[in-house]
C-alpha positions as CSV (number, residue, x, y, z in Angstrom):
1,M,-5.0,-102.3,11.9
2,T,-2.8,-105.0,13.3
3,S,1.0,-104.5,13.1
4,Q,2.8,-106.8,10.7
5,A,5.0,-107.9,13.7
6,T,2.0,-109.5,15.5
7,I,-0.3,-112.4,14.8
8,P,-4.0,-111.6,14.8
9,V,-5.8,-114.2,16.9
10,V,-9.5,-115.0,17.0
11,V,-10.7,-116.9,20.1
12,N,-13.8,-119.0,19.4
13,G,-15.5,-119.9,22.7
14,A,-14.0,-116.8,24.3
15,C,-16.2,-116.8,27.4
16,G,-15.7,-120.5,28.3
17,K,-13.2,-121.7,30.9
18,M,-10.3,-122.3,28.4
19,G,-11.3,-119.4,26.2
20,R,-10.9,-116.9,29.0
21,E,-7.3,-118.2,29.6
22,V,-6.5,-117.9,25.9
23,I,-7.8,-114.3,25.9
24,K,-5.6,-113.4,28.8
25,A,-2.5,-115.1,27.2
26,V,-3.0,-113.3,23.9
27,A,-3.5,-110.0,25.5
28,Q,-0.3,-110.4,27.4
29,A,1.8,-111.7,24.4
30,E,3.9,-109.1,22.6
31,D,3.7,-111.0,19.3
32,M,-0.1,-111.5,19.2
33,T,-3.1,-109.2,18.9
34,L,-6.6,-110.1,19.9
35,A,-8.5,-109.8,16.6
36,G,-11.9,-111.2,17.7
37,A,-13.8,-112.9,20.5
38,I,-16.6,-115.3,19.6
39,D,-19.2,-116.6,21.9
40,K,-22.8,-117.7,21.5
41,K,-24.2,-116.4,24.8
42,P,-26.6,-113.7,23.7
43,D,-26.4,-111.7,26.9
44,L,-22.7,-111.2,26.4
45,V,-22.7,-110.1,22.8
46,G,-21.4,-106.5,22.4
47,Q,-19.7,-106.4,25.8
48,D,-15.9,-105.9,26.1
49,I,-14.4,-109.4,26.4
50,G,-11.8,-108.1,28.8
51,E,-14.4,-106.9,31.2
52,V,-16.5,-110.1,30.7
53,I,-13.7,-112.3,31.9
54,G,-12.7,-110.1,34.8
55,Y,-9.6,-108.8,33.0
56,Q,-8.8,-105.2,31.9
57,P,-10.8,-103.6,29.1
58,L,-9.5,-104.8,25.7
59,E,-11.7,-102.8,23.4
60,V,-12.7,-106.1,21.7
61,P,-16.5,-106.8,21.8
62,V,-17.9,-110.3,22.1
63,M,-19.4,-111.3,18.8
64,N,-21.6,-114.2,17.7
65,D,-20.9,-113.9,13.9
66,L,-17.9,-116.2,13.3
67,E,-17.6,-115.6,9.5
68,A,-17.6,-111.8,9.8
69,T,-15.0,-112.0,12.5
70,L,-12.8,-114.3,10.4
71,V,-13.0,-112.0,7.5
72,M,-12.0,-109.0,9.7
73,A,-9.1,-111.0,11.2
74,Q,-7.8,-112.3,7.9
75,S,-7.6,-108.7,6.6
76,Q,-5.2,-107.9,9.4
77,G,-2.5,-110.4,8.5
78,Q,-1.7,-114.1,8.9
79,A,-4.5,-114.8,11.3
80,V,-5.1,-117.7,13.7
81,M,-8.3,-119.0,15.3
82,V,-8.1,-120.8,18.6
83,D,-11.2,-123.0,19.2
84,F,-12.4,-124.1,22.6
85,T,-16.1,-124.7,21.9
86,H,-18.2,-127.8,21.7
87,P,-17.9,-131.1,19.8
88,D,-21.2,-130.4,18.0
89,T,-19.9,-127.1,16.4
90,V,-16.1,-127.4,16.2
91,Y,-16.0,-129.2,12.8
92,E,-18.0,-126.5,10.9
93,S,-16.1,-123.7,12.7
94,V,-12.7,-125.1,11.7
95,R,-13.9,-125.6,8.1
96,A,-15.0,-122.0,8.0
97,A,-11.7,-120.8,9.4
98,I,-9.8,-122.7,6.7
99,A,-12.1,-121.4,4.0
100,Y,-11.4,-117.8,5.0
101,G,-7.7,-118.3,5.2
102,V,-7.4,-118.3,9.0
103,R,-5.2,-121.0,10.6
104,P,-7.1,-123.0,13.2
105,V,-5.6,-124.2,16.5
106,V,-8.2,-126.6,17.9
107,G,-8.3,-127.5,21.6
108,T,-11.9,-128.7,21.4
109,T,-12.1,-132.5,21.6
110,G,-14.7,-134.9,20.2
111,L,-13.8,-134.7,16.5
112,S,-14.2,-138.1,14.9
113,P,-11.3,-139.7,12.9
114,E,-13.2,-139.1,9.7
115,Q,-13.7,-135.4,10.5
116,I,-10.0,-135.0,11.3
117,R,-9.1,-136.6,8.0
118,D,-11.5,-134.4,6.1
119,L,-10.1,-131.3,7.8
120,A,-6.6,-132.3,7.0
121,E,-7.4,-132.8,3.4
122,F,-9.3,-129.5,3.3
123,A,-6.4,-127.6,4.9
124,D,-3.9,-129.2,2.5
125,K,-5.9,-128.1,-0.5
126,A,-6.1,-124.6,0.9
127,S,-2.4,-124.6,1.9
128,I,-3.4,-123.7,5.4
129,G,-1.8,-125.0,8.6
130,C,-4.2,-126.6,11.0
131,L,-3.4,-128.0,14.5
132,V,-5.8,-130.3,16.4
133,V,-4.4,-130.6,19.9
134,P,-6.2,-132.9,22.3
135,N,-4.2,-131.6,25.3
136,F,-1.8,-128.7,25.7
137,S,-0.2,-130.0,28.9
138,I,3.5,-131.0,29.0
139,G,2.7,-133.4,31.8
140,V,0.3,-135.3,29.5
141,V,2.9,-135.6,26.7
142,L,5.3,-137.0,29.2
143,M,2.7,-139.4,30.5
144,Q,2.0,-140.6,27.0
145,Q,5.7,-141.2,26.3
146,A,6.0,-143.2,29.5
147,A,3.0,-145.3,28.5
148,L,4.6,-146.0,25.2
149,Q,7.8,-147.2,26.9
150,A,5.7,-149.4,29.3
151,A,3.8,-150.9,26.4
152,Q,7.0,-152.6,25.2
153,Y,6.9,-154.8,28.4
154,F,3.3,-155.1,29.4
155,D,0.4,-156.7,27.6
156,H,-2.4,-155.2,29.6
157,V,-3.5,-151.6,29.8
158,E,-6.6,-149.7,30.8
159,I,-7.0,-145.9,30.7
160,I,-9.0,-144.0,33.3
161,E,-9.8,-140.3,32.7
162,L,-11.6,-137.9,35.0
163,H,-13.2,-134.6,34.2
164,H,-15.8,-132.2,35.5
165,N,-19.4,-133.0,34.7
166,Q,-19.7,-130.2,32.1
167,K,-17.4,-131.9,29.7
168,A,-19.6,-132.9,26.7
169,D,-17.6,-135.7,25.1
170,A,-16.4,-139.0,26.4
171,P,-13.9,-140.4,26.4
172,S,-11.7,-137.4,26.4
173,G,-9.6,-136.5,23.4
174,T,-6.4,-137.2,25.4
175,A,-7.6,-140.7,26.3
176,V,-8.4,-141.4,22.7
177,Q,-5.1,-140.1,21.5
178,T,-3.2,-142.1,24.2
179,A,-5.0,-145.3,23.1
180,Q,-4.2,-144.6,19.4
181,M,-0.5,-144.1,20.3
182,L,-0.4,-147.4,22.2
183,T,-2.2,-149.2,19.4
184,E,0.4,-148.0,16.9
185,A,3.2,-149.3,19.2
186,K,1.6,-152.6,19.8
187,K,-1.2,-154.4,17.9
188,R,-3.2,-155.9,20.7
189,F,-3.7,-155.6,24.4
190,N,-5.7,-157.4,27.2
191,A,-6.0,-160.9,25.7
192,P,-9.0,-162.4,27.6
193,L,-8.1,-164.9,30.3
194,V,-11.7,-165.7,31.4
195,A,-15.1,-165.3,29.9
196,E,-16.3,-162.0,31.3
197,T,-19.9,-161.2,32.1
198,E,-21.2,-157.6,32.8
199,T,-24.1,-157.6,35.1
200,I,-24.4,-153.9,34.4
201,Q,-23.7,-153.0,30.7
202,G,-20.6,-150.8,30.3
203,A,-19.1,-151.7,33.7
204,R,-15.8,-152.6,32.0
205,G,-15.8,-149.3,30.1
206,G,-15.5,-148.7,26.4
207,Q,-13.1,-150.9,24.5
208,T,-11.0,-150.0,21.4
209,P,-10.4,-152.4,18.5
210,A,-7.0,-153.1,20.0
211,G,-8.5,-154.3,23.3
212,I,-7.8,-151.2,25.4
213,H,-10.5,-150.4,27.9
214,I,-11.2,-146.7,28.6
215,H,-13.1,-145.5,31.6
216,S,-14.6,-142.0,31.8
217,V,-15.5,-140.4,35.1
218,R,-17.6,-137.2,35.2
219,L,-18.2,-135.5,38.6
220,P,-18.6,-131.9,39.8
221,G,-15.4,-130.2,40.8
222,L,-13.0,-132.7,39.2
223,I,-9.9,-131.3,37.5
224,A,-8.7,-133.0,34.3
225,H,-6.8,-136.2,35.2
226,Q,-5.7,-139.3,33.4
227,E,-4.0,-142.5,34.5
């Protein structure tokens, strides 16, 4: 049984790149207890998550039954689920967490605005806190604030984001959030000066309703970067 002084944490996507880091952080935190490790890789189910990620044994097995893990975590206290999974599954996982009274912290990107609104309404009705965080980096927050300041003086902006080639969604959640913040600060960008013609479709990147172009680069070995 988890101590009342600690927060039970379930990590969904525990064996992925970010999930592994969350597991280590929770294991090292004095005010948190690892209450569950979820991953869909069948060859890892049942193994100690600490050993799977090259850390010390944690006596928490990898499981692939999200709902059973949520029930177990919720019985231990005010539980939290950290989700670093896939755009195709994150919405249902977060709804399940809210339904079982577990507070989601979502690092997975790719949720549509409609899905985020639905989750917000569902969480409000359940009186459950829910965080959807496109990026946890302090540097990104500072970059976004700098972009907002620059938007007061410049009428043209393009966003270029780079990630490794295993990232499933494009553009990144950080790029989408940055574009939304800029749009709220200023109605329209990039008024056309000439009649553009693309000889290869998409050469100018995607474009938001506010006129902001977003370019997504996916190559092996790249570390998350935005400019």
